[in-house]
C-alpha positions, 0 to 999 in steps of 0.5 A, spaced: 644 247 115 640 243 110 644 247 104 651 244 107 653 250 110 657 251 116 652 252 122 653 252 130 650 245 133 648 248 139 643 253 137 637 254 141 632 253 135 636 247 133 635 244 140 628 245 140 627 242 133 632 236 136 627 235 142 621 235 138 624 229 134 627 225 140 620 226 144 616 223 137 621 218 136 620 216 144 613 216 143 613 212 137 617 207 140 612 206 146 606 206 142 609 201 137 611 196 143 604 197 146 601 196 140 597 202 140 593 204 133 596 211 133 603 209 132 604 210 125 601 217 125 606 218 130 612 216 126 609 220 120 609 226 124 616 225 126 619 223 119 618 228 113 615 222 109 613 215 110 611 211 104 605 206 104 607 199 107 614 202 110 615 200 117 620 202 122 622 197 128 623 201 134 627 204 137 629 209 132 634 215 133 634 221 130 637 228 130 630 232 127 626 227 123 623 232 119 629 231 114 628 223 113 624 220 107 623 213 107 619 210 101 614 205 100 615 198 102 621 199 106 623 195 112 627 198 117 630 194 123 631 195 130 636 201 132 636 205 126 641 211 128 639 217 122 642 223 124 638 228 119 642 234 119 642 234 112 637 230 108 636 222 108 633 219 103 631 211 103 628 209 097 622 204 096 623 196 097 629 197 101 631 192 107 635 196 113 638 191 118 639 192 125 644 197 128 645 201 121 647 208 122 646 214 117 650 220 119 650 226 115 654 231 120 661 233 118 666 236 123 672 241 121 679 238 122 681 244 125 680 244 132 678 251 134 672 251 130 670 244 132 671 246 139 666 252 137 661 247 136 661 248 128 659 243 123 656 242 117 652 236 113 652 232 107 645 228 104 645 221 104 641 217 099 639 210 099 636 208 092 630 203 091 631 196 093 638 197 097 639 192 102 644 194 108 646 189 112 646 189 120 651 195 123 652 198 116 655 205 117 654 210 111 658 216 112 656 224 110 654 225 102 654 218 100 649 215 095 648 207 095 645 205 088 639 202 086 639 194 087 645 194 091 647 190 097 652 192 103 655 187 107 654 187 115 659 191 119 661 195 112 663 203 113 661 206 106 665 212 105 664 213 098 658 212 093 656 205 091 654 204 084 647 200 082 647 193 082 653 191 086 655 187 092 660 192 097 663 190 103 669 192 108 672 198 112 672 202 107 666 198 103 669 196 096 665 193 091 666 186 091 662 184 085 656 186 080 649 183 081 647 180 074 
């Protein structure tokens, strides 16, 4: 699965891993809202890595959580959906707007394997100091380059180079950042 190979999505072992992720995300949400001192520890247990000073505003939705890495000083706003069937890497000093979706799963075009719940995934990389505006959707296999900005509501279907402003559906580069 992590290598991008086809797998069966409703595998019982994956179901257990998914339940663990959902339960930890919910526990983090409750603890953070209540101001409990152990909230960050729950988030650290959920994610593969959480850098110093990084903060995730709940609620957070994940498939597993283990495959998500968030760099130091990154801020993630409300309602991040991070479907981490493959690795999701968010660099340092990033700003992730509300209702952003990071979607690694892919599905076959052919209806028969799709009906059989076969899927695959491709990793997403958000490099350092990227700003994703509210409602951005990042599709499987995309890398967004360092220091770039993606406008609110954009759908990113292809890699975005470093130091650019991109927007639209599909997102396209509008200008370079000097």
